N, C-alpha and C positions, 0 to 999 in steps of 0.2 A: 742574593737572590736571584733564580734563574731568569734569563731573560726569555720573553715570550717568543714563541714561535709566530712566523708572520706568514701572511698571505697576500699576494699581489693579482688584484683582479685587473683586466687591461679589455678594453676595446682598442683595436690595433690602427696604426697610421694607414686607414683606405678610407675610400671617398666616405662623406659624411651621411650617415644614415640610421634609421631607427631599427636597431637589432635585436626586437622582438620575435621569437622564431616564426610565428606564423605571418608576421608583418614587417619583413624586411625592406623598408620603404628607404630610397635615398631622399634626402631633405634639402640638399644645397641647391637643386635646380627646381625645386618645388615651391610654390609661392607663398602657401599657407600651412604647410605641414611642420611645425615646430619640432625639435629635436626633443626627445622623450627620455624622461629619467633612466638611467640603466637599472631597473627595476630589477631584472634577473640577478645582476652582481650583487645589488643593495640587500636582496632577500639572502643570496649565499652568504653575504659578509654578517649579516644578524645572526646567522647559524654558527659561523665560525667563530664571533665574539662570545658566543654562549659557551664554547667550546674552551675560551681562554685564549684565542689567537689575537694577534694585532693585525688590523687589516689595513689596507690602502686600494685607492681604486684610480684608474686614470684612461681617460678617453683622449687618445693621441689624436683621432682625425678631428675632433670638436675643437682642440686646443692647436690645432694646426703644426702639431709637432712631429717628427721624423722617426724612422726606425733609429737612428743613430741617438737621438733623445730617449727613445725606449732602452737602449744598451746602456747608456749611463744611469738611467733610473732603476735598473736592474742591479746593475753593480753596487750602487747607494745602498738601495733597500736589502739586497741581499735575501730574498724570501725563501722560504721552506715550501710553498707552495706557488705555482704561477697558474691563474686560472685566466683563460683566453677565450674571449666569445669570437664564434666564428659563422661568418655569413656566408648562406650559399653562392650568392653572386660575386662574392669577393674572396673565395676560400684561398686560392693561391697567394696573394698580396696579404691575406691576414696571417698565415702561415709561415709566411717569408722571415718574420721577424724571428720564428724559432731557430732557423738555419744560422741565421746572424748571430743569435744569442750563442749557439752551439759552437761556431767557430770561435767565439771569445772566450770558450770555456766557460761559460756561465750558468751553464743546466747541470753540472756534474751532479751536485747536490741537491737539486730541486725537482720535484714532483710537478710534472706539467701535466696540467688537467685540461681539457678543451671541453665546449659545449656548443652546441647548436643546431638547428633542426636537421642538417644534412647528415649527421651522425647516426640519427634514427635508420637510414637508409643507405649509408654507405661507409661506415667507419673502417671496414676492415680495409679498402682499397687505399682509401685516404693515409692509413697508418702506414701502410706498405710504402708509401713515399714520403712519409714523415716520420722516421724512427725517434725524433725529438720527443715526441706526444708519449706521455706514459699510459694516460687513461683517458679516453672518451666518455663523456655522459649520455646517457639515452633517455628518452622518456621523460617523466618527471623526475627532475634532477635533484630536487631538495635531500630526500632520504639517502640517495647513494652518495651525494656530497658529503653528508654529516658523517656517514661510516667511513668514507675515505680520509678523511681527517682525523678519524680516530684510529687510524693507521688498521682498521679491520683488513683482513687478507684479501686481496682482491677478488679470489675466487669465490668468496663468501658474499661477495656484494651484488645483487640484482641491478640490472640496469646500466652495464658498462661494457665498453670493450677495452683492453690493457695489452700492453705489450711487456713481456718478459722473457729473458733469454733468446730473444729472436724470433719469439712467438707471439702470434696476436690471437687472442682468446675473447669471444663475446660470451659474457653470462647472459643467463635467460632474462627475457624481458622483466621489468618491474611492473607489477600490477598497480593499476590506477588507484589512487586512494578513493574510496567511497565517501570521506567527509575531507574537505580543504579546510576546516576550521584550525589546524595545525599550521598552516602558512603563518609564518611569523610578519610582524610589521616590518616595513622596509628600514634598513639602516641609512637614513638621511643624512648622517652626520660624516660619511665619506664622500659626499659630493658638496659641489657648489650650488646650493639651489637656487641662487639667483641666475643662473645661466639656464635654467630650464624655465621658459616662461610661455604663457598664453600668448599667440601671436598678434592679437588686437590690442590688449590692453598692456602688454609688457609685464605684466605681474607674475610672479612666480606658480608654476603650475606644477602638481605632481601626479603620479599615478596611484590608484589603489585598485588592488586586484580584488573584484568582487565574484567572479565565479570563473570556471574552467569547463571547456565541453562545448559542442555544437552538434545536432544531430543532422546538419544539412549537407555536409561534405560537399562544398561548391567545387566548379571544376578547377580552379586555380588556386584554392586557397588549402593551407595544411591543418588548419585547426582542428577537423574531425580525426586526422590521422594521429596528431599530436595528443590532443586532449580527450578524446575518446566523443561518442556519440551521446552519451547522458551528460545533460549540464548539472554540475555541482556547485553549489552556492556556499560563499561563509555566510556565516551567521551577521543579522543586522547589526546586533550587538557590537562585535569586532569591528565591522567597517566602520560604525560611528565612534568607537574607541580611536581608531587610529586615524580618523578625521580631528577627531579633537586634540590628539596629539600634534597634528600638524600645526592647528592652529596655535595652539599655546606655547609648542617648543620651537615653531620654526616661522610662525607668522604665515603660514600658507592659507588661503581660502579658495584657491582654484585646483580642479582635480579633473583626471580621467577616469572613469570608472572603467575600469578594464576587465573586457569578457570577451568570450568569442560570440556570443549573442546575447545581448542584455534582456530583451524583453520577451520572454518567453514565459518566464513565471509572474502573472500578473500579482498575485498574493505577496509573494516576498517582495517584489519592488514597493508595492504600495506600504508594506510593513516598515521596510528601509526608510521611506521618504517619510512617513508618519514620525519614526524616530528621530531623523534629523530635524524635523518641525518641533517635535516635542522638546527636544535638547534646547531649542532657540539658536541652532546654528546657521548663521547667515553665510552661506557657501555660494559657489557656482561650480556646477560639474556638468561635463559631456559625457556621451555613452553613444554605443551604437546600437542597431535595430534591424532586423527584416522588415520590410514594407508591410508584410501581410500580418505583423506581430503586433501591429499598432491599434491601440483602442483609446478613445477620448478620456476614459474615466482615468486611465492610468497616467496618460499624459497630464493630467492635471494635478495629480499627485507630485509627480515629477518636478513639474513646473513651480508648484508651492516649496518644494523641498531645495528648489535652486538649480535645476537644469535649465542650462542656456543653450544646449546645441546637442541634436542628434545627427550621427552619421548614418547613411543608408548606402547599402551595395546595390545601386542601381544597375549597373554593368554595361546595358545597353538599352537604347531606345528603339530595338528592332525585336519585335516579338520571336523573328526567326533565331535570331542569335541567343536569345535567352533561351529558346526550347532546345538548341543544339547543344547549348552547355547545361543542359539540366537543371535550371535556376529554379523551376516550378513555381513561378510566379508571372503575373499578367501586367501590362502597361497599366491598365486602369486602376488596378490595385496600388501601384507605384503612386500614381497622381492622388489618388484618395487619402494614402498615408501623408504624402507632403503637405496635403491640405489641412487635414487633420493636425499635424504637428505644427503650423504655423497659426492655424486658428488657438492654438493653447497659448501662443506666445512663446515658443521655442523655435529657435533658429535651426536651418536644415543644412546638411553638408551632404552632397551626392559625390559617388566614387562611380567613374565610369573605367571600361577596360576595353581599348581599342586594340585591333589586331588579331582577336583569334582566329584559328585556321580558315573558319567559313566568312570572314569579313569581305566585304564586297564594297564598291563605292557606295551603291545605293543604301546598305545598311550603316554604313559610319556617318553618312549624311542624315539618317533617320535618327542615330543616336544623338547629333548635336542639335537636331530641330526638336527633339524631345526635351534636351536638357534645357534648351532655351524656354521651353513651355512649361517644365518645372519652376525654372527660374529661382533655383534654391540659393539660399544666403551664400555658400559656399560650393565650388565643385572642384574636382580634380579630374584629370583625363589621364590615365596611366596606361601604357604601351604593356601589351600580353606578355607577361614573363613567367616561364615556366621553371617551377622550382622543385626539383627531386621530391618526391612524395606526395604530389598531387596527381589528380586524375588528367589534367592537362599534360603533365611531363610525360604520363603512361601513355597516353594517346599520342604523343608525338613519336615516340619510341614504336607504338605497335604499327602507326601509319608510315613509318619510315620518311617523316617531313622532313629530316635535315639534321643537321648538328646544331645544337643548342646554343645559343650564343647569349654572352653575360656581358657584352662590351659595356653598354648603357642601359643596365637593368630599368625597366619602368618607363625608359624614355624609348630605346630601340628594341623591337619586339625579338623575342627568341628567336623566332623563324620567320620565314616568308608564309604567306597564308596560299590558300589555293588559287587566291585571285590577285592579292595584294602583295607587293614587296615591301619587307623591312624598312625601308627607306622611304616609301610612300605612306606608311602608319605613322614613321616620325614626324613627318612634314604635318599630318594631321594632328598629331600630338600637339606640337607647338603652335599651330594655328589655332586650334580648339581652346588650348588654354589662355590663349591671348585674347581671342575675338569674343570668349564667354564674358569675361570681366569688363570689357571695352564697350559693351552696350548700353544705350541710354537707358532700356527699361531695367537693367540691373543697377546702373549708378543712381537711379532714382530712387530705387528701392531700397539701397543701402544708406543713401542720406538720411534716411528715417531712423537707422539704428544707431548713427552717430550720438553718443552722449556725453563725450569727453575730448577734450583737447589730444590727448593720446590716440585716441581711435581716429580722429581727423589726420594726425599726422600718420599713423600706420598705414591708413587707405591711401593717401595721397603717395607714401613710398611706393606702396604696390603699385599704384597706377604708372608711377614713372618707369618702375621695372618693367610693367607689361608693354610700355610703349617703347622700349629699347629691345624687346624680346626679338632676337632674331629667328 
């Protein structure tokens, strides 16, 4: 009997972060952002197994292992394909392991495939510096990957950049699928599901991809450029089938419904929630929304189906900053949305971005005052990070605002602003993330959400971490 061919999926030994293409967030210094399952690799693993491959996944950053550990595993597993996730902010560190593998003569018979948002915008120059890469995936990667592992001629595969005979060639862009019901269920067998947990309850939590696409093209977000302006939804039945598999096979009841923007199609949401209720599935799920897409009727459906948290991209408490970034939303609409969500019995999580080019001491203080006024259950203050492919990145280049810095993404801003320096924004970031959670009004509010010893312990641990934050 012939031995199965093997594919090794890897998150490299870089800083711990969530590596979803549009959402490349560090987690080691963020208080309530848990590691998210590597659903990109899990999806590709499902595709590979259907083609008869043996697959293995390892996250070297989360396990605390090094490049040397990767080299040892590569020798031991001896794969036919190596698939590497590359983040925009850790690109050089991520790809350095390929050079080490090549120095050890471990890539001679391995097809090296890389994926990551940055290859949509800069694959040619990256591959010039890294001849170890055979092919980079661009756009929606599932179809191209499936053709690659069937050994289809690279020149006939849309949506890739490949190297052959010292030449780098990009094929035409792959058209976005009109229907995403072809997306497979995630291969949850290749990970330890108990590592990826809900931060408050410490119970296993997984991702279900429910839609792709966003019409909003926010200033610092990649979603529209990567997944298109038209929102494409998975069928309610397929989503519920995946939920049921998670419950029956893995004992998972907590979910992140992953979308670029969840709350646009109210009929689809209500149908999905109704089916979850009809099946008697006692689950918890979190998701995201724009503040101006919230309505109370749909929230009631979501709450009845198990929604426990909605995250909102508030971004700023300054209307001036919101207008400059083209957010197309008003502060009073954000307040109304938070009130509506909390009245429905669902918790709120607000994201804020500090240090966009127009930020001043006045606007940044307005943001913190607004955050305190909203008093959402959770809040994260990120420093502005310009990823290639965003309008933010293009603005920096067009206006010659300086070299983009990824030294501490989401903590230290990418650039100095017109008024505030990077280091000043970093200090505001640390101060706001600490002060927000140490307010009496906030602590009093959260006391009423504690319904288990585990939650009490989690909140106490977070309190101690905040007290010791420098």
